[in-house]
PyMOL Python script that loads the backbone (N, CA, C, O; Angstrom):
from pymol import cmd

cmd.read_pdbstr("""\
ATOM      1  N   MET A   1       0.134  -1.088  -2.849  1.00  0.00           N
ATOM      2  CA  MET A   1      -0.720  -0.259  -1.812  1.00  0.00           C
ATOM      3  C   MET A   1      -1.535   0.872  -2.650  1.00  0.00           C
ATOM      4  O   MET A   1      -0.907   1.656  -3.361  1.00  0.00           O
ATOM      5  N   GLU A   2      -2.717   0.925  -2.562  1.00  0.00           N
ATOM      6  CA  GLU A   2      -3.500   2.020  -3.216  1.00  0.00           C
ATOM      7  C   GLU A   2      -3.720   3.092  -2.403  1.00  0.00           C
ATOM      8  O   GLU A   2      -4.122   2.938  -1.250  1.00  0.00           O
ATOM      9  N   LEU A   3      -3.472   4.292  -2.939  1.00  0.00           N
ATOM     10  CA  LEU A   3      -3.579   5.544  -2.131  1.00  0.00           C
ATOM     11  C   LEU A   3      -4.881   6.088  -2.458  1.00  0.00           C
ATOM     12  O   LEU A   3      -5.382   5.964  -3.575  1.00  0.00           O
ATOM     13  N   PRO A   4      -5.477   6.737  -1.412  1.00  0.00           N
ATOM     14  CA  PRO A   4      -6.796   7.568  -1.627  1.00  0.00           C
ATOM     15  C   PRO A   4      -6.601   8.657  -2.553  1.00  0.00           C
ATOM     16  O   PRO A   4      -5.464   8.897  -2.958  1.00  0.00           O
ATOM     17  N   ALA A   5      -7.616   9.359  -2.939  1.00  0.00           N
ATOM     18  CA  ALA A   5      -7.580  10.485  -3.785  1.00  0.00           C
ATOM     19  C   ALA A   5      -6.484  11.404  -3.528  1.00  0.00           C
ATOM     20  O   ALA A   5      -6.062  11.464  -2.373  1.00  0.00           O
ATOM     21  N   PRO A   6      -5.912  12.196  -4.511  1.00  0.00           N
ATOM     22  CA  PRO A   6      -4.745  13.049  -4.287  1.00  0.00           C
ATOM     23  C   PRO A   6      -5.112  14.111  -3.224  1.00  0.00           C
ATOM     24  O   PRO A   6      -6.264  14.531  -3.120  1.00  0.00           O
ATOM     25  N   LEU A   7      -4.213  14.482  -2.529  1.00  0.00           N
ATOM     26  CA  LEU A   7      -4.258  15.646  -1.514  1.00  0.00           C
ATOM     27  C   LEU A   7      -4.241  16.935  -2.380  1.00  0.00           C
ATOM     28  O   LEU A   7      -3.657  16.977  -3.463  1.00  0.00           O
ATOM     29  N   ALA A   8      -4.882  17.937  -1.868  1.00  0.00           N
ATOM     30  CA  ALA A   8      -4.764  19.339  -2.466  1.00  0.00           C
ATOM     31  C   ALA A   8      -3.290  19.727  -2.370  1.00  0.00           C
ATOM     32  O   ALA A   8      -2.656  19.533  -1.333  1.00  0.00           O
ATOM     33  N   GLY A   9      -2.778  20.250  -3.406  1.00  0.00           N
ATOM     34  CA  GLY A   9      -1.402  20.830  -3.247  1.00  0.00           C
ATOM     35  C   GLY A   9      -0.337  19.745  -3.637  1.00  0.00           C
ATOM     36  O   GLY A   9       0.865  19.986  -3.520  1.00  0.00           O
ATOM     37  N   THR A  10      -0.814  18.531  -4.109  1.00  0.00           N
ATOM     38  CA  THR A  10       0.190  17.583  -4.520  1.00  0.00           C
ATOM     39  C   THR A  10      -0.131  16.975  -5.888  1.00  0.00           C
ATOM     40  O   THR A  10      -1.174  17.217  -6.495  1.00  0.00           O
ATOM     41  N   VAL A  11       0.799  16.202  -6.311  1.00  0.00           N
ATOM     42  CA  VAL A  11       0.556  15.521  -7.580  1.00  0.00           C
ATOM     43  C   VAL A  11       0.890  13.952  -7.267  1.00  0.00           C
ATOM     44  O   VAL A  11       1.926  13.620  -6.691  1.00  0.00           O
ATOM     45  N   PRO A  12       0.009  13.126  -7.660  1.00  0.00           N
ATOM     46  CA  PRO A  12       0.176  11.702  -7.381  1.00  0.00           C
ATOM     47  C   PRO A  12       1.458  11.114  -8.179  1.00  0.00           C
ATOM     48  O   PRO A  12       1.853  11.642  -9.219  1.00  0.00           O
ATOM     49  N   THR A  13       2.048  10.019  -7.625  1.00  0.00           N
ATOM     50  CA  THR A  13       3.146   9.473  -8.151  1.00  0.00           C
ATOM     51  C   THR A  13       2.864   7.865  -8.302  1.00  0.00           C
ATOM     52  O   THR A  13       1.788   7.399  -7.929  1.00  0.00           O
ATOM     53  N   THR A  14       3.719   7.182  -8.773  1.00  0.00           N
ATOM     54  CA  THR A  14       3.397   5.741  -8.856  1.00  0.00           C
ATOM     55  C   THR A  14       3.829   4.887  -7.652  1.00  0.00           C
ATOM     56  O   THR A  14       3.721   3.661  -7.643  1.00  0.00           O
ATOM     57  N   ARG A  15       4.269   5.533  -6.754  1.00  0.00           N
ATOM     58  CA  ARG A  15       4.701   4.904  -5.482  1.00  0.00           C
ATOM     59  C   ARG A  15       4.014   5.489  -4.367  1.00  0.00           C
ATOM     60  O   ARG A  15       3.401   6.539  -4.555  1.00  0.00           O
ATOM     61  N   PRO A  16       4.033   4.931  -3.179  1.00  0.00           N
ATOM     62  CA  PRO A  16       3.335   5.590  -1.947  1.00  0.00           C
ATOM     63  C   PRO A  16       3.959   6.929  -1.530  1.00  0.00           C
ATOM     64  O   PRO A  16       4.472   7.121  -0.428  1.00  0.00           O
ATOM     65  N   ALA A  17       3.868   7.838  -2.516  1.00  0.00           N
ATOM     66  CA  ALA A  17       4.500   9.205  -2.361  1.00  0.00           C
ATOM     67  C   ALA A  17       3.667  10.148  -3.099  1.00  0.00           C
ATOM     68  O   ALA A  17       2.855   9.726  -3.923  1.00  0.00           O
ATOM     69  N   VAL A  18       3.813  11.440  -2.857  1.00  0.00           N
ATOM     70  CA  VAL A  18       3.344  12.503  -3.686  1.00  0.00           C
ATOM     71  C   VAL A  18       4.356  13.480  -3.798  1.00  0.00           C
ATOM     72  O   VAL A  18       5.268  13.588  -2.978  1.00  0.00           O
ATOM     73  N   GLN A  19       4.192  14.323  -4.978  1.00  0.00           N
ATOM     74  CA  GLN A  19       5.043  15.416  -5.230  1.00  0.00           C
ATOM     75  C   GLN A  19       4.339  16.666  -4.894  1.00  0.00           C
ATOM     76  O   GLN A  19       3.203  16.903  -5.304  1.00  0.00           O
ATOM     77  N   LEU A  20       5.030  17.481  -4.133  1.00  0.00           N
ATOM     78  CA  LEU A  20       4.344  18.761  -3.714  1.00  0.00           C
ATOM     79  C   LEU A  20       4.244  19.700  -4.840  1.00  0.00           C
ATOM     80  O   LEU A  20       5.198  20.061  -5.531  1.00  0.00           O
ATOM     81  N   ASP A  21       2.981  20.083  -4.982  1.00  0.00           N
ATOM     82  CA  ASP A  21       2.627  21.072  -6.116  1.00  0.00           C
ATOM     83  C   ASP A  21       2.652  22.659  -5.536  1.00  0.00           C
ATOM     84  O   ASP A  21       2.826  23.668  -6.218  1.00  0.00           O
ATOM     85  N   ASN A  22       2.443  22.590  -4.179  1.00  0.00           N
ATOM     86  CA  ASN A  22       2.419  23.840  -3.338  1.00  0.00           C
ATOM     87  C   ASN A  22       2.913  23.548  -2.058  1.00  0.00           C
ATOM     88  O   ASN A  22       2.573  22.495  -1.517  1.00  0.00           O
ATOM     89  N   THR A  23       3.693  24.360  -1.482  1.00  0.00           N
ATOM     90  CA  THR A  23       4.267  24.162  -0.146  1.00  0.00           C
ATOM     91  C   THR A  23       3.365  24.873   0.945  1.00  0.00           C
ATOM     92  O   THR A  23       3.223  26.093   0.854  1.00  0.00           O
ATOM     93  N   PRO A  24       2.829  24.271   1.836  1.00  0.00           N
ATOM     94  CA  PRO A  24       1.916  24.855   2.858  1.00  0.00           C
ATOM     95  C   PRO A  24       2.856  25.826   3.671  1.00  0.00           C
ATOM     96  O   PRO A  24       4.027  25.513   3.885  1.00  0.00           O
ATOM     97  N   TRP A  25       2.373  26.890   4.073  1.00  0.00           N
ATOM     98  CA  TRP A  25       3.179  27.980   4.731  1.00  0.00           C
ATOM     99  C   TRP A  25       3.737  27.459   6.012  1.00  0.00           C
ATOM    100  O   TRP A  25       4.796  27.919   6.441  1.00  0.00           O
ATOM    101  N   PHE A  26       3.067  26.499   6.665  1.00  0.00           N
ATOM    102  CA  PHE A  26       3.419  26.144   8.059  1.00  0.00           C
ATOM    103  C   PHE A  26       4.373  24.933   8.052  1.00  0.00           C
ATOM    104  O   PHE A  26       4.750  24.460   9.124  1.00  0.00           O
ATOM    105  N   VAL A  27       4.775  24.417   6.863  1.00  0.00           N
ATOM    106  CA  VAL A  27       5.649  23.267   6.848  1.00  0.00           C
ATOM    107  C   VAL A  27       7.064  23.688   6.546  1.00  0.00           C
ATOM    108  O   VAL A  27       7.246  24.437   5.586  1.00  0.00           O
ATOM    109  N   ARG A  28       7.982  23.319   7.199  1.00  0.00           N
ATOM    110  CA  ARG A  28       9.412  23.590   7.027  1.00  0.00           C
ATOM    111  C   ARG A  28      10.137  22.493   6.606  1.00  0.00           C
ATOM    112  O   ARG A  28       9.777  21.390   7.019  1.00  0.00           O
ATOM    113  N   GLY A  29      11.191  22.583   5.783  1.00  0.00           N
ATOM    114  CA  GLY A  29      12.048  21.672   5.425  1.00  0.00           C
ATOM    115  C   GLY A  29      11.699  20.821   4.100  1.00  0.00           C
ATOM    116  O   GLY A  29      12.298  19.807   3.743  1.00  0.00           O
ATOM    117  N   VAL A  30      10.601  21.439   3.434  1.00  0.00           N
ATOM    118  CA  VAL A  30      10.190  20.840   2.182  1.00  0.00           C
ATOM    119  C   VAL A  30      10.016  22.048   1.253  1.00  0.00           C
ATOM    120  O   VAL A  30       9.805  23.181   1.687  1.00  0.00           O
ATOM    121  N   ALA A  31      10.120  21.727  -0.126  1.00  0.00           N
ATOM    122  CA  ALA A  31       9.880  22.842  -1.089  1.00  0.00           C
ATOM    123  C   ALA A  31       8.939  22.187  -2.292  1.00  0.00           C
ATOM    124  O   ALA A  31       8.788  20.977  -2.460  1.00  0.00           O
ATOM    125  N   THR A  32       8.420  23.095  -2.983  1.00  0.00           N
ATOM    126  CA  THR A  32       7.605  22.670  -4.177  1.00  0.00           C
ATOM    127  C   THR A  32       8.315  21.751  -5.117  1.00  0.00           C
ATOM    128  O   THR A  32       9.460  22.037  -5.467  1.00  0.00           O
ATOM    129  N   GLU A  33       7.781  20.766  -5.514  1.00  0.00           N
ATOM    130  CA  GLU A  33       8.251  19.617  -6.316  1.00  0.00           C
ATOM    131  C   GLU A  33       9.095  18.579  -5.599  1.00  0.00           C
ATOM    132  O   GLU A  33       9.596  17.658  -6.243  1.00  0.00           O
ATOM    133  N   ASP A  34       9.264  18.689  -4.342  1.00  0.00           N
ATOM    134  CA  ASP A  34       9.900  17.633  -3.467  1.00  0.00           C
ATOM    135  C   ASP A  34       8.805  16.376  -3.506  1.00  0.00           C
ATOM    136  O   ASP A  34       7.584  16.519  -3.455  1.00  0.00           O
ATOM    137  N   VAL A  35       9.456  15.227  -3.599  1.00  0.00           N
ATOM    138  CA  VAL A  35       8.577  14.085  -3.510  1.00  0.00           C
ATOM    139  C   VAL A  35       8.661  13.567  -2.086  1.00  0.00           C
ATOM    140  O   VAL A  35       9.770  13.415  -1.574  1.00  0.00           O
ATOM    141  N   ILE A  36       7.544  13.287  -1.416  1.00  0.00           N
ATOM    142  CA  ILE A  36       7.345  13.064  -0.053  1.00  0.00           C
ATOM    143  C   ILE A  36       6.664  11.613   0.088  1.00  0.00           C
ATOM    144  O   ILE A  36       5.637  11.292  -0.510  1.00  0.00           O
ATOM    145  N   ARG A  37       7.314  10.864   0.883  1.00  0.00           N
ATOM    146  CA  ARG A  37       6.603   9.516   1.174  1.00  0.00           C
ATOM    147  C   ARG A  37       5.325   9.714   2.041  1.00  0.00           C
ATOM    148  O   ARG A  37       5.349  10.505   2.983  1.00  0.00           O
ATOM    149  N   VAL A  38       4.255   9.030   1.742  1.00  0.00           N
ATOM    150  CA  VAL A  38       3.090   9.160   2.532  1.00  0.00           C
ATOM    151  C   VAL A  38       2.569   7.825   2.955  1.00  0.00           C
ATOM    152  O   VAL A  38       2.723   6.851   2.217  1.00  0.00           O
ATOM    153  N   GLN A  39       1.969   7.732   4.087  1.00  0.00           N
ATOM    154  CA  GLN A  39       1.325   6.507   4.671  1.00  0.00           C
ATOM    155  C   GLN A  39      -0.111   6.690   4.891  1.00  0.00           C
ATOM    156  O   GLN A  39      -0.453   7.591   5.657  1.00  0.00           O
ATOM    157  N   PRO A  40      -1.044   5.924   4.299  1.00  0.00           N
ATOM    158  CA  PRO A  40      -2.529   6.148   4.563  1.00  0.00           C
ATOM    159  C   PRO A  40      -2.815   5.622   5.879  1.00  0.00           C
ATOM    160  O   PRO A  40      -2.371   4.557   6.308  1.00  0.00           O
ATOM    161  N   HIS A  41      -3.628   6.471   6.543  1.00  0.00           N
ATOM    162  CA  HIS A  41      -4.181   6.212   7.852  1.00  0.00           C
ATOM    163  C   HIS A  41      -5.537   5.520   7.811  1.00  0.00           C
ATOM    164  O   HIS A  41      -6.183   5.523   6.763  1.00  0.00           O
ATOM    165  N   ASP A  42      -5.981   4.943   8.884  1.00  0.00           N
ATOM    166  CA  ASP A  42      -7.273   4.156   8.901  1.00  0.00           C
ATOM    167  C   ASP A  42      -8.340   4.974   8.366  1.00  0.00           C
ATOM    168  O   ASP A  42      -9.208   4.458   7.663  1.00  0.00           O
ATOM    169  N   ASP A  43      -8.346   6.330   8.669  1.00  0.00           N
ATOM    170  CA  ASP A  43      -9.547   7.193   8.332  1.00  0.00           C
ATOM    171  C   ASP A  43      -9.356   7.746   6.822  1.00  0.00           C
ATOM    172  O   ASP A  43     -10.168   8.546   6.355  1.00  0.00           O
ATOM    173  N   GLY A  44      -8.311   7.309   6.127  1.00  0.00           N
ATOM    174  CA  GLY A  44      -8.136   7.717   4.845  1.00  0.00           C
ATOM    175  C   GLY A  44      -7.285   8.834   4.683  1.00  0.00           C
ATOM    176  O   GLY A  44      -6.936   9.115   3.537  1.00  0.00           O
ATOM    177  N   ALA A  45      -6.890   9.521   5.635  1.00  0.00           N
ATOM    178  CA  ALA A  45      -5.885  10.688   5.658  1.00  0.00           C
ATOM    179  C   ALA A  45      -4.509  10.117   5.205  1.00  0.00           C
ATOM    180  O   ALA A  45      -4.193   8.967   5.509  1.00  0.00           O
ATOM    181  N   LEU A  46      -3.707  10.911   4.490  1.00  0.00           N
ATOM    182  CA  LEU A  46      -2.430  10.619   4.381  1.00  0.00           C
ATOM    183  C   LEU A  46      -1.516  11.262   5.271  1.00  0.00           C
ATOM    184  O   LEU A  46      -1.655  12.458   5.529  1.00  0.00           O
ATOM    185  N   TRP A  47      -0.558  10.552   5.783  1.00  0.00           N
ATOM    186  CA  TRP A  47       0.476  11.047   6.773  1.00  0.00           C
ATOM    187  C   TRP A  47       1.776  11.210   5.938  1.00  0.00           C
ATOM    188  O   TRP A  47       2.171  10.324   5.179  1.00  0.00           O
ATOM    189  N   ALA A  48       2.439  12.429   6.125  1.00  0.00           N
ATOM    190  CA  ALA A  48       3.698  12.640   5.426  1.00  0.00           C
ATOM    191  C   ALA A  48       4.728  12.047   6.249  1.00  0.00           C
ATOM    192  O   ALA A  48       4.673  12.059   7.478  1.00  0.00           O
ATOM    193  N   GLY A  49       5.759  11.477   5.516  1.00  0.00           N
ATOM    194  CA  GLY A  49       6.968  10.909   6.003  1.00  0.00           C
ATOM    195  C   GLY A  49       8.099  11.741   5.419  1.00  0.00           C
ATOM    196  O   GLY A  49       7.996  12.936   5.141  1.00  0.00           O
ATOM    197  N   GLU A  50       9.223  10.973   5.254  1.00  0.00           N
ATOM    198  CA  GLU A  50      10.421  11.675   4.689  1.00  0.00           C
ATOM    199  C   GLU A  50      10.521  12.113   3.328  1.00  0.00           C
ATOM    200  O   GLU A  50       9.720  11.600   2.546  1.00  0.00           O
ATOM    201  N   THR A  51      11.302  12.921   2.896  1.00  0.00           N
ATOM    202  CA  THR A  51      11.493  13.400   1.550  1.00  0.00           C
ATOM    203  C   THR A  51      12.208  12.384   0.926  1.00  0.00           C
ATOM    204  O   THR A  51      13.309  12.072   1.380  1.00  0.00           O
ATOM    205  N   VAL A  52      11.667  11.724  -0.213  1.00  0.00           N
ATOM    206  CA  VAL A  52      12.447  10.617  -0.866  1.00  0.00           C
ATOM    207  C   VAL A  52      13.096  11.170  -2.142  1.00  0.00           C
ATOM    208  O   VAL A  52      13.962  10.498  -2.701  1.00  0.00           O
ATOM    209  N   GLN A  53      12.735  12.314  -2.609  1.00  0.00           N
ATOM    210  CA  GLN A  53      13.386  12.906  -3.780  1.00  0.00           C
ATOM    211  C   GLN A  53      13.285  14.434  -3.652  1.00  0.00           C
ATOM    212  O   GLN A  53      12.250  15.013  -3.984  1.00  0.00           O
ATOM    213  N   PRO A  54      14.324  15.069  -3.188  1.00  0.00           N
ATOM    214  CA  PRO A  54      14.326  16.569  -3.130  1.00  0.00           C
ATOM    215  C   PRO A  54      14.292  17.123  -4.445  1.00  0.00           C
ATOM    216  O   PRO A  54      14.792  16.521  -5.395  1.00  0.00           O
ATOM    217  N   SER A  55      13.704  18.293  -4.565  1.00  0.00           N
ATOM    218  CA  SER A  55      13.762  19.076  -5.810  1.00  0.00           C
ATOM    219  C   SER A  55      14.967  20.040  -5.728  1.00  0.00           C
ATOM    220  O   SER A  55      15.658  20.012  -4.710  1.00  0.00           O
ATOM    221  N   GLN A  56      15.244  20.831  -6.662  1.00  0.00           N
ATOM    222  CA  GLN A  56      16.237  21.856  -6.607  1.00  0.00           C
ATOM    223  C   GLN A  56      15.691  23.078  -6.148  1.00  0.00           C
ATOM    224  O   GLN A  56      16.394  24.087  -6.203  1.00  0.00           O
ATOM    225  N   ASN A  57      14.343  23.140  -5.629  1.00  0.00           N
ATOM    226  CA  ASN A  57      13.714  24.419  -5.225  1.00  0.00           C
ATOM    227  C   ASN A  57      14.126  24.733  -3.822  1.00  0.00           C
ATOM    228  O   ASN A  57      14.646  23.931  -3.046  1.00  0.00           O
ATOM    229  N   CYS A  58      13.837  25.996  -3.577  1.00  0.00           N
ATOM    230  CA  CYS A  58      14.190  26.495  -2.291  1.00  0.00           C
ATOM    231  C   CYS A  58      12.962  27.469  -1.741  1.00  0.00           C
ATOM    232  O   CYS A  58      12.362  28.185  -2.543  1.00  0.00           O
ATOM    233  N   ILE A  59      12.667  27.461  -0.525  1.00  0.00           N
ATOM    234  CA  ILE A  59      11.507  28.248  -0.077  1.00  0.00           C
ATOM    235  C   ILE A  59      12.104  29.322   0.754  1.00  0.00           C
ATOM    236  O   ILE A  59      12.812  29.009   1.711  1.00  0.00           O
ATOM    237  N   ILE A  60      11.874  30.566   0.462  1.00  0.00           N
ATOM    238  CA  ILE A  60      12.369  31.689   1.288  1.00  0.00           C
ATOM    239  C   ILE A  60      11.163  32.360   2.029  1.00  0.00           C
ATOM    240  O   ILE A  60      10.168  32.786   1.443  1.00  0.00           O
ATOM    241  N   ARG A  61      11.353  32.404   3.315  1.00  0.00           N
ATOM    242  CA  ARG A  61      10.233  32.908   3.998  1.00  0.00           C
ATOM    243  C   ARG A  61      10.515  34.337   4.512  1.00  0.00           C
ATOM    244  O   ARG A  61      11.645  34.596   4.927  1.00  0.00           O
ATOM    245  N   SER A  62       9.548  35.278   4.507  1.00  0.00           N
ATOM    246  CA  SER A  62       9.530  36.513   4.871  1.00  0.00           C
ATOM    247  C   SER A  62       8.715  36.866   6.096  1.00  0.00           C
ATOM    248  O   SER A  62       7.546  36.481   6.115  1.00  0.00           O
ATOM    249  N   SER A  63       9.175  37.533   7.090  1.00  0.00           N
ATOM    250  CA  SER A  63       8.342  37.874   8.240  1.00  0.00           C
ATOM    251  C   SER A  63       7.816  39.245   8.162  1.00  0.00           C
ATOM    252  O   SER A  63       7.536  39.867   9.187  1.00  0.00           O
ATOM    253  N   ALA A  64       7.656  39.792   6.860  1.00  0.00           N
ATOM    254  CA  ALA A  64       7.062  41.149   6.630  1.00  0.00           C
ATOM    255  C   ALA A  64       5.753  41.225   6.899  1.00  0.00           C
ATOM    256  O   ALA A  64       5.153  42.289   6.748  1.00  0.00           O
TER     257      ALA A  64
END
""", "prot")
cmd.dss("prot")
cmd.show_as("cartoon", "prot")
cmd.util.cbc("prot")
cmd.orient("prot")
């Protein structure tokens, strides 16, 4: 399966997955450098799936 061009904030991998280079503020349950399975949609967008390789990183959110 060939994936479209890399998404902003991700690093391409050799499998149908991306490694997060930056964690979007609105996404919970993932951290920078996690590897996330992706599925290409008909319009070329990549849909995120499960975490296939968690990093040892942690995201701390502040409501300040």
